[in-house]
Wavefront OBJ file of the C-alpha trace (Angstrom):
o trace
v 198.787 -285.228 -137.358
v 201.860 -285.527 -135.326
v 204.140 -283.165 -137.465
v 207.734 -284.055 -135.760
v 207.090 -287.952 -136.267
v 205.997 -287.133 -140.006
v 209.226 -285.188 -140.378
v 211.316 -287.800 -138.646
v 209.702 -290.492 -140.889
v 210.256 -288.495 -143.781
v 213.695 -287.587 -143.181
v 214.748 -291.327 -142.201
v 213.251 -292.510 -145.654
v 215.194 -289.909 -147.395
v 218.324 -290.977 -145.888
v 217.767 -294.449 -146.884
v 216.855 -293.479 -149.937
v 220.657 -291.898 -150.478
v 222.104 -294.831 -148.884
v 220.666 -297.286 -151.266
v 221.677 -295.347 -154.264
v 224.854 -295.308 -152.840
v 225.084 -299.215 -152.379
v 223.848 -299.846 -155.899
v 226.588 -297.356 -157.146
v 229.425 -298.965 -155.021
v 228.178 -302.347 -155.957
v 228.325 -302.191 -159.586
v 231.424 -300.247 -159.606
v 233.102 -303.478 -157.658
v 231.366 -305.927 -160.079
v 231.669 -304.371 -163.216
v 233.958 -301.170 -162.595
v 236.539 -302.074 -164.999
v 233.759 -302.097 -167.831
v 232.363 -298.914 -166.595
v 235.757 -297.302 -167.039
v 236.226 -298.562 -170.292
v 232.780 -297.887 -171.818
v 233.434 -294.195 -170.647
v 236.846 -293.701 -171.492
v 236.167 -295.621 -174.853
v 233.352 -293.626 -176.164
v 233.792 -292.961 -179.758
v 231.553 -290.561 -181.959
v 228.834 -288.327 -180.581
v 225.796 -290.788 -181.007
v 227.725 -293.919 -179.647
v 229.382 -291.552 -176.852
v 225.685 -290.734 -175.799
v 224.638 -294.406 -175.815
v 227.628 -295.336 -173.544
v 226.946 -292.786 -171.172
v 223.244 -293.944 -171.014
v 224.414 -297.496 -170.486
v 226.881 -296.533 -167.663
v 224.275 -294.108 -165.640
v 221.421 -297.048 -166.050
v 224.230 -299.336 -164.093
v 225.491 -296.863 -161.883
v 222.017 -295.151 -161.054
v 224.039 -291.894 -161.385
v 224.883 -289.376 -163.936
v 227.219 -287.626 -161.580
v 229.372 -290.871 -161.396
v 229.390 -290.893 -165.161
v 230.605 -287.074 -164.999
v 233.152 -287.972 -162.308
v 234.913 -290.794 -164.691
v 234.358 -288.427 -167.871
v 235.995 -285.404 -166.360
v 239.094 -287.596 -165.172
v 239.279 -289.282 -169.091
v 239.222 -285.510 -170.246
v 242.040 -284.152 -167.898
v 244.496 -287.094 -169.320
v 243.324 -286.288 -172.739
v 241.767 -289.634 -173.454
v 238.110 -287.921 -173.845
v 237.716 -285.001 -176.410
v 235.216 -282.249 -175.071
v 232.607 -282.569 -177.637
v 232.414 -286.211 -177.247
v 232.317 -285.708 -173.334
v 229.286 -283.646 -173.641
v 227.567 -286.446 -175.528
v 228.544 -288.964 -172.905
v 227.051 -286.707 -170.146
v 223.896 -285.984 -171.919
v 223.390 -289.693 -172.646
v 223.992 -290.144 -168.938
v 221.428 -287.619 -167.909
v 218.756 -289.696 -169.965
v 220.118 -293.152 -168.373
v 219.295 -291.365 -165.034
v 216.025 -290.290 -166.427
v 215.117 -293.717 -167.200
v 216.011 -295.443 -164.023
v 213.607 -293.079 -162.190
v 210.918 -294.161 -164.898
v 211.722 -297.679 -164.072
v 211.433 -296.859 -160.413
v 208.349 -295.239 -160.728
v 206.100 -298.369 -161.221
v 204.436 -300.137 -158.559
v 207.127 -302.622 -157.560
v 206.347 -302.828 -153.850
v 206.312 -306.788 -154.140
v 209.919 -306.749 -155.579
v 211.655 -305.282 -152.373
v 211.366 -308.042 -149.842
v 212.626 -310.325 -152.418
v 215.780 -308.230 -153.509
v 216.472 -307.469 -149.838
v 216.443 -311.101 -148.762
v 218.315 -312.401 -151.524
v 220.745 -309.406 -152.116
v 221.435 -309.439 -148.471
v 222.129 -313.382 -148.289
v 224.489 -312.953 -151.127
v 226.201 -310.085 -149.921
v 226.993 -312.044 -146.616
v 227.438 -315.489 -147.662
v 229.046 -315.358 -150.999
v 232.581 -316.176 -151.182
v 233.766 -314.683 -154.411
v 234.501 -310.714 -153.842
v 232.308 -309.868 -157.188
v 229.671 -311.973 -156.025
v 229.574 -310.355 -152.689
v 229.810 -306.958 -154.602
v 226.605 -308.070 -157.020
v 224.907 -308.814 -153.717
v 225.336 -305.388 -152.428
v 224.067 -303.809 -155.575
v 220.911 -306.291 -155.574
v 220.295 -305.242 -151.837
v 220.825 -301.423 -152.556
v 217.686 -301.626 -155.245
v 215.720 -303.528 -152.687
v 216.521 -300.806 -149.852
v 215.685 -298.129 -152.593
v 212.454 -299.581 -153.198
v 211.463 -300.092 -149.644
v 212.379 -296.203 -148.942
v 210.068 -295.141 -151.618
v 207.342 -297.128 -149.745
v 208.269 -295.391 -146.579
v 208.027 -292.013 -148.070
v 204.702 -292.891 -149.330
v 203.652 -293.885 -145.780
v 205.111 -290.666 -144.306
v 203.374 -288.302 -146.721
v 199.895 -289.892 -146.265
v 198.994 -287.880 -143.453
v 200.122 -284.729 -145.406
v 197.544 -285.495 -147.989
v 194.886 -285.451 -145.460
v 195.945 -282.073 -144.044
v 193.684 -279.137 -144.398
v 195.936 -276.661 -144.512
v 198.034 -278.418 -147.393
v 196.064 -277.113 -150.240
v 196.499 -273.361 -149.455
v 200.262 -274.032 -148.999
v 200.667 -275.727 -152.580
v 198.272 -272.729 -153.759
v 200.860 -270.328 -152.230
v 203.893 -272.083 -153.748
v 202.505 -272.443 -156.956
v 202.297 -268.337 -157.533
v 205.767 -268.250 -157.713
v 206.995 -270.945 -160.404
v 210.576 -269.521 -160.722
v 211.411 -269.682 -157.184
v 210.066 -273.278 -156.771
v 212.290 -273.985 -159.636
v 215.213 -272.355 -158.200
v 214.758 -274.063 -154.677
v 214.369 -277.589 -156.449
v 217.582 -276.952 -158.217
v 219.494 -276.080 -154.708
v 217.724 -279.072 -153.248
v 218.920 -281.458 -155.606
v 222.521 -279.928 -155.200
v 222.029 -280.199 -151.519
v 221.124 -284.052 -151.841
v 223.648 -284.863 -154.313
v 221.756 -287.115 -156.318
v 218.850 -286.095 -158.985
v 217.539 -289.635 -158.873
v 216.716 -289.168 -155.283
v 215.149 -285.804 -155.680
v 212.766 -286.706 -158.562
v 211.614 -289.833 -156.757
v 210.617 -287.656 -153.799
v 208.765 -285.349 -155.972
v 207.105 -288.190 -157.747
v 205.993 -289.778 -154.456
v 204.624 -286.365 -153.225
v 202.645 -286.063 -156.561
v 201.416 -289.624 -156.271
v 200.036 -288.638 -153.031
v 197.944 -285.691 -154.467
v 200.349 -283.380 -152.408
v 202.117 -281.833 -155.505
v 199.552 -281.169 -158.489
v 201.223 -281.034 -162.238
v 201.472 -277.239 -162.590
v 203.676 -277.128 -159.326
v 205.641 -280.315 -160.374
v 206.721 -279.048 -163.678
v 208.832 -276.321 -162.438
v 209.928 -278.638 -159.674
v 211.089 -281.220 -162.306
v 212.832 -278.479 -164.321
v 214.760 -277.340 -161.346
v 215.886 -280.899 -160.538
v 217.177 -281.351 -163.963
v 219.031 -277.897 -163.544
v 220.481 -278.753 -160.027
v 221.441 -281.934 -161.304
v 224.290 -280.367 -163.337
v 225.112 -278.260 -160.504
v 226.412 -281.380 -158.690
v 229.195 -282.293 -160.833
v 230.059 -278.839 -161.363
v 230.646 -278.786 -157.639
v 232.453 -281.673 -157.053
v 234.866 -280.911 -160.142
v 235.702 -277.728 -158.936
v 239.372 -278.320 -157.893
v 240.388 -280.337 -160.985
v 242.279 -278.947 -163.920
v 240.182 -276.805 -166.336
v 239.862 -279.813 -168.754
v 238.083 -281.647 -166.207
v 236.128 -278.523 -165.224
v 234.908 -277.832 -168.798
v 232.585 -280.861 -169.123
v 230.327 -280.412 -166.069
v 230.153 -276.745 -167.088
v 229.167 -277.444 -170.690
v 226.613 -280.133 -169.248
v 225.055 -277.675 -166.942
v 224.658 -274.914 -169.346
v 222.712 -277.562 -171.750
v 220.535 -278.389 -168.918
v 220.073 -274.566 -167.642
v 219.717 -273.342 -171.165
v 216.766 -275.998 -171.960
v 215.351 -275.884 -168.775
v 215.067 -271.984 -169.254
v 213.375 -272.344 -172.523
v 210.908 -275.095 -171.304
v 210.110 -272.973 -168.227
v 209.381 -269.896 -170.695
v 206.895 -271.900 -172.389
v 205.266 -273.051 -169.269
v 205.121 -269.443 -167.730
v 203.274 -268.311 -170.807
v 200.627 -270.656 -169.847
v 200.762 -273.103 -172.510
v 199.077 -276.332 -171.842
v 200.956 -279.321 -170.811
v 197.917 -281.555 -170.939
v 199.399 -283.284 -173.771
v 202.024 -285.045 -171.170
v 201.280 -288.910 -171.308
v 200.090 -290.389 -168.207
v 197.059 -290.726 -166.207
v 198.070 -289.348 -162.960
v 200.405 -286.330 -161.719
v 203.209 -288.879 -161.195
v 202.900 -290.386 -164.249
v 202.700 -286.933 -166.132
v 205.929 -285.831 -164.231
v 207.827 -288.518 -164.633
v 207.285 -288.590 -168.283
v 208.280 -284.952 -168.633
v 211.605 -285.571 -166.854
v 212.208 -288.670 -169.317
v 211.257 -286.507 -172.463
v 213.164 -283.463 -171.375
v 216.586 -285.205 -171.261
v 215.498 -287.208 -174.368
v 214.884 -284.156 -176.272
v 218.264 -282.622 -174.845
v 220.372 -285.583 -176.256
v 218.816 -284.905 -179.637
v 219.630 -281.141 -179.297
v 223.205 -281.855 -177.932
v 224.068 -284.376 -180.910
v 223.937 -281.429 -183.061
v 225.106 -278.530 -180.700
v 227.869 -280.191 -178.860
v 230.540 -278.792 -181.217
v 229.038 -275.337 -180.404
v 228.835 -275.773 -176.506
v 232.511 -277.205 -176.574
v 233.659 -273.714 -178.434
v 231.436 -271.540 -176.096
v 232.717 -273.487 -172.616
v 236.332 -272.810 -173.917
v 235.573 -269.170 -174.088
v 234.435 -269.388 -170.281
v 237.232 -271.521 -169.358
v 240.305 -270.765 -171.625
v 243.574 -272.688 -171.024
v 245.634 -271.440 -168.485
v 248.310 -269.112 -169.223
v 251.190 -270.739 -171.203
v 248.944 -274.048 -172.056
v 249.079 -273.382 -175.476
v 252.856 -273.453 -175.358
v 254.074 -276.794 -173.972
v 257.354 -275.430 -173.672
v 255.991 -272.878 -170.926
v 254.852 -274.492 -167.567
v 253.842 -272.675 -164.426
v 254.592 -274.773 -161.210
v 251.507 -275.559 -158.955
v 254.167 -275.954 -156.254
v 252.799 -272.740 -154.244
v 255.545 -272.438 -151.299
v 252.859 -270.223 -149.316
v 250.906 -273.168 -149.042
v 253.569 -275.254 -147.124
v 251.649 -274.550 -143.651
v 248.504 -275.729 -145.142
v 248.717 -279.013 -145.928
v 245.743 -280.031 -147.439
v 246.074 -277.325 -150.047
v 249.526 -278.082 -150.512
v 249.104 -281.715 -151.246
v 246.405 -280.677 -153.808
v 249.167 -278.501 -155.439
v 251.419 -281.303 -155.268
v 248.878 -283.555 -156.896
v 248.540 -281.251 -159.688
v 252.283 -281.138 -160.382
v 252.525 -284.997 -160.291
v 249.778 -285.055 -162.922
v 252.001 -282.623 -164.796
v 254.494 -285.240 -165.173
v 252.258 -287.810 -166.087
v 251.079 -286.045 -169.003
v 254.957 -285.386 -169.520
v 255.340 -288.727 -169.853
v 252.290 -289.408 -172.059
v 253.889 -286.673 -174.334
v 257.110 -288.599 -174.590
v 255.521 -292.064 -174.884
v 252.843 -291.484 -177.504
v 255.057 -290.219 -180.488
v 258.000 -292.476 -179.517
v 256.951 -295.370 -181.879
v 256.318 -293.236 -184.744
v 260.063 -291.579 -184.131
v 261.529 -295.131 -184.059
v 260.078 -295.970 -187.241
v 261.064 -292.904 -189.090
v 263.395 -290.942 -186.741
v 264.830 -287.545 -187.271
v 267.557 -286.058 -185.021
v 265.187 -282.831 -184.410
v 262.383 -285.300 -182.956
v 264.883 -287.356 -180.488
v 266.177 -284.135 -179.522
v 262.586 -282.813 -178.519
v 261.403 -285.910 -176.629
v 265.119 -285.940 -174.797
v 264.221 -282.517 -173.690
v 260.883 -283.618 -171.755
v 263.016 -286.141 -169.913
v 264.756 -282.890 -168.480
v 261.267 -281.379 -167.658
v 260.392 -284.585 -165.730
v 263.436 -284.953 -163.877
v 262.855 -281.206 -162.804
v 259.652 -281.719 -161.852
v 260.277 -284.997 -159.903
v 262.928 -283.448 -157.658
v 260.651 -280.392 -156.994
v 257.932 -282.436 -155.970
v 260.124 -284.401 -153.495
v 261.605 -281.360 -151.820
v 258.060 -279.750 -151.714
v 256.631 -282.597 -150.119
v 259.563 -282.992 -147.775
v 258.770 -279.427 -146.430
v 255.107 -280.270 -145.966
v 255.798 -283.172 -143.955
v 257.867 -280.952 -141.622
v 254.733 -279.552 -140.383
v 251.548 -280.966 -138.487
v 249.996 -283.388 -140.558
v 246.998 -286.106 -140.126
v 247.686 -289.761 -140.691
v 245.725 -289.588 -144.212
v 247.871 -286.606 -144.926
v 251.002 -288.330 -144.187
v 250.248 -291.404 -146.199
v 248.762 -289.237 -149.277
v 252.111 -287.451 -149.369
v 253.671 -290.933 -149.339
v 251.530 -291.995 -152.344
v 252.553 -288.554 -154.346
v 256.244 -289.129 -153.691
v 256.463 -292.708 -155.042
v 254.006 -291.546 -157.837
v 256.642 -289.232 -158.783
v 259.773 -291.378 -158.061
v 257.799 -294.184 -160.473
v 256.974 -291.736 -163.082
v 260.660 -290.442 -163.217
v 261.774 -293.957 -163.790
v 259.026 -294.258 -166.485
v 260.884 -291.209 -168.209
v 264.110 -292.605 -167.758
v 263.257 -296.292 -169.524
v 261.637 -293.941 -172.512
v 264.823 -291.752 -172.895
v 267.537 -294.482 -171.954
v 265.949 -297.700 -174.191
v 263.158 -296.441 -176.501
v 265.043 -293.212 -177.845
v 268.276 -295.345 -177.884
v 266.538 -297.393 -180.434
v 265.299 -294.491 -182.403
v 269.020 -293.116 -182.668
v 270.167 -296.799 -183.579
v 267.965 -296.424 -186.527
v 269.087 -293.091 -187.218
v 272.737 -294.937 -187.604
v 271.614 -297.616 -190.106
v 270.138 -300.319 -187.899
v 267.622 -302.734 -189.699
v 264.034 -302.313 -190.057
v 261.396 -304.591 -188.372
v 259.374 -307.293 -189.835
v 255.804 -306.511 -190.759
v 254.298 -308.806 -188.037
v 256.805 -307.564 -185.472
v 256.110 -304.067 -186.108
v 252.151 -304.870 -185.557
v 252.956 -306.485 -182.317
v 255.056 -303.631 -181.057
v 252.506 -300.918 -181.937
v 249.741 -303.060 -180.167
v 251.636 -303.369 -177.318
v 252.809 -299.482 -177.479
v 248.936 -298.519 -177.645
v 248.070 -300.569 -174.932
v 250.660 -298.954 -172.570
v 249.882 -295.472 -173.521
v 246.148 -296.421 -172.676
v 247.260 -297.231 -169.269
v 249.601 -294.063 -168.819
v 246.146 -292.122 -169.591
v 244.530 -293.997 -166.936
v 247.296 -293.210 -164.482
v 246.504 -289.390 -165.247
v 242.844 -290.022 -164.841
v 243.264 -291.683 -161.254
v 245.481 -288.610 -160.003
v 242.495 -286.535 -160.772
v 240.043 -288.982 -159.376
v 241.151 -291.472 -157.086
v 238.586 -293.851 -158.027
v 238.654 -297.809 -157.710
v 237.160 -298.285 -160.763
v 239.907 -296.494 -162.679
v 242.722 -298.375 -160.343
v 240.865 -301.826 -161.211
v 240.910 -300.878 -165.024
v 244.670 -300.173 -164.477
v 245.529 -303.225 -163.175
v 243.453 -305.463 -165.554
v 245.465 -303.496 -168.516
v 248.569 -304.507 -166.955
v 247.616 -308.226 -167.490
v 246.395 -307.339 -171.212
v 250.238 -305.865 -171.754
v 251.587 -309.162 -169.792
v 249.712 -311.217 -172.430
v 251.030 -308.968 -175.678
v 254.310 -309.206 -174.171
v 254.286 -313.079 -173.893
v 252.824 -313.313 -177.617
v 254.950 -311.006 -179.090
v 258.107 -312.928 -177.526
v 256.660 -316.243 -178.666
v 256.106 -315.221 -182.239
v 259.382 -313.397 -182.625
v 261.544 -316.509 -181.461
v 259.142 -318.295 -183.879
v 260.153 -315.885 -186.981
v 263.927 -316.293 -185.821
v 263.513 -320.085 -186.085
v 261.743 -319.824 -189.820
v 264.888 -317.569 -190.415
v 262.814 -314.483 -191.416
v 265.597 -311.742 -192.256
v 264.037 -308.684 -190.818
v 263.485 -310.079 -187.419
v 267.038 -311.814 -187.182
v 268.462 -308.180 -188.036
v 266.159 -306.028 -185.466
v 266.019 -308.913 -182.850
v 267.777 -307.053 -180.325
v 266.094 -304.010 -180.798
v 262.303 -305.782 -180.838
v 263.276 -307.551 -177.506
v 264.399 -304.138 -175.903
v 261.498 -302.456 -177.037
v 259.166 -304.900 -175.428
v 261.072 -305.005 -172.311
v 261.055 -301.011 -171.873
v 257.381 -300.968 -172.692
v 256.527 -303.668 -169.862
v 258.676 -301.662 -167.424
v 257.054 -298.571 -168.246
v 253.646 -300.064 -167.897
v 254.681 -301.903 -164.420
v 255.883 -298.457 -163.150
v 252.751 -296.690 -163.784
v 250.408 -299.742 -162.502
v 252.057 -298.905 -159.109
v 250.154 -295.771 -158.719
v 246.742 -297.969 -158.445
v 247.771 -300.138 -155.852
v 247.145 -297.617 -153.017
v 243.227 -297.291 -154.152
v 242.768 -301.022 -154.260
v 244.349 -301.385 -150.849
v 241.990 -299.184 -149.690
v 239.205 -300.864 -151.119
v 240.250 -304.122 -150.468
v 240.723 -305.437 -153.669
v 244.284 -306.085 -153.492
v 245.887 -309.253 -152.386
v 249.097 -309.386 -150.227
v 250.486 -312.136 -151.873
v 249.909 -314.263 -154.973
v 251.755 -317.163 -152.987
v 249.333 -320.140 -152.041
v 249.415 -320.120 -148.236
v 251.835 -322.863 -146.475
v 250.560 -325.978 -145.488
l 1 2 3 4 5 6 7 8 9 10 11 12 13 14 15 16 17 18 19 20 21 22 23 24 25 26 27 28 29 30 31 32 33 34 35 36 37 38 39 40 41 42 43 44 45 46 47 48 49 50 51 52 53 54 55 56 57 58 59 60 61 62 63 64 65 66 67 68 69 70 71 72 73 74 75 76 77 78 79 80 81 82 83 84 85 86 87 88 89 90 91 92 93 94 95 96 97 98 99 100 101 102 103 104 105 106 107 108 109 110 111 112 113 114 115 116 117 118 119 120 121 122 123 124 125 126 127 128 129 130 131 132 133 134 135 136 137 138 139 140 141 142 143 144 145 146 147 148 149 150 151 152 153 154 155 156 157 158 159 160 161 162 163 164 165 166 167 168 169 170 171 172 173 174 175 176 177 178 179 180 181 182 183 184 185 186 187 188 189 190 191 192 193 194 195 196 197 198 199 200 201 202 203 204 205 206 207 208 209 210 211 212 213 214 215 216 217 218 219 220 221 222 223 224 225 226 227 228 229 230 231 232 233 234 235 236 237 238 239 240 241 242 243 244 245 246 247 248 249 250 251 252 253 254 255 256 257 258 259 260 261 262 263 264 265 266 267 268 269 270 271 272 273 274 275 276 277 278 279 280 281 282 283 284 285 286 287 288 289 290 291 292 293 294 295 296 297 298 299 300 301 302 303 304 305 306 307 308 309 310 311 312 313 314 315 316 317 318 319 320 321 322 323 324 325 326 327 328 329 330 331 332 333 334 335 336 337 338 339 340 341 342 343 344 345 346 347 348 349 350 351 352 353 354 355 356 357 358 359 360 361 362 363 364 365 366 367 368 369 370 371 372 373 374 375 376 377 378 379 380 381 382 383 384 385 386 387 388 389 390 391 392 393 394 395 396 397 398 399 400 401 402 403 404 405 406 407 408 409 410 411 412 413 414 415 416 417 418 419 420 421 422 423 424 425 426 427 428 429 430 431 432 433 434 435 436 437 438 439 440 441 442 443 444 445 446 447 448 449 450 451 452 453 454 455 456 457 458 459 460 461 462 463 464 465 466 467 468 469 470 471 472 473 474 475 476 477 478 479 480 481 482 483 484 485 486 487 488 489 490 491 492 493 494 495 496 497 498 499 500 501 502 503 504 505 506 507 508 509 510 511 512 513 514 515 516 517 518 519 520 521 522 523 524 525 526 527 528 529 530 531 532 533 534 535 536 537 538 539 540 541 542 543 544 545 546 547 548 549 550
């Protein structure tokens, strides 16, 4: 047996496996990323949230990608902690189901998918079709990589040294589990890690008693990946991966405790070692979902004890600026600090915008004054961010760092403009209502509240984009902008029709109705501009809507 050649082939096959998983993820995100983001961000109760997480993880072939999306929504306040935990547990099950599907003998399908997906990716004219081809190509390459791993491990199965090595490893199951966890974290893909183990098991290299701690280690290590990737997020974004990791670790430790007592695992369905291990992987995650449905609330409280709110977070009038002047000569850290402060601006806009329709409908002087005070905070934050980034720019920056600084400055400017629109237009309407301006018609108010809900949703997406600059979220923001535009057109037409019919309430509130529509549309346009840099990077943004000149 030529060990260097085997190692090289196995390494190449593993890299191809990771690349294929990445291709599928990027292809699905580009083809249906808006649906993916909307599914994660719109999760309702825990059972529905778990189903949403499962479906999205199957589509992306990655529970980590779902965790990153969910963390962004959690930071923006769009996803509650207990619901987010249910999303992540469902995503873990979805990832396990992907492994189950790929464990079947599908070698005959690889050439077909590579040929079809490759041709579509290279020849299609529509961008979405091109990206769908990329996803199909990725699945084909994934199946091919599994064949390569099987071929590379064949000489290992015939090695006379292997039985003694496996027997030695099998004596210390705890170390095996810990090493599998860190190996999975290093790969940044639990799907790839478990597929490698199953391939070795299929070649009779890994028996069931060694494979069980390996599978448990992969499940624990899968939770480490998102925990590591979200380490720089605000506390709201870090709580979700921590809760998911604790679920996996505690449940994995419980199963390992049963295994270490030499309890028989012969009951696992499957004729071969590989079949038993993949079924253990699926059953582990399915049982964890059931446990999680009953204990997500308890885990949420536990995580909040481990990660309490930052000092002053409980009192929204107190805010400790993230703009640390000692980081000025360290551009990466300084820009990260500036991004956190821009996120604070986004949260301030959300705090102003979300209650504003209630204040307009039933205004009080105290409520108007409170919202106006938030506008003052926005102005101060905007001024501090501009001066801070200007100081950072006086240092030595790379091209990417300079571009990031410009993006953050522009985001702060647009958020300040959005705050001005809320203060000078929408709060002005509330003050007019205080002075006795007429009430809105039933249909008119319903149209305004629908428009307000759509704009508020885009503001939350903008906050998520600041946390996780993902093209998926950026595309959803632009789609939401189109929804707002359609709602504006429909409301304007309906309002004019009510005026034509002589509806008294519409006549009395006409100026206010049109001003609120205009203001909400402007706020939406300002926050949507934050999506454009991400879309330019991914090639999803056209330079012009104009038809090319003949």
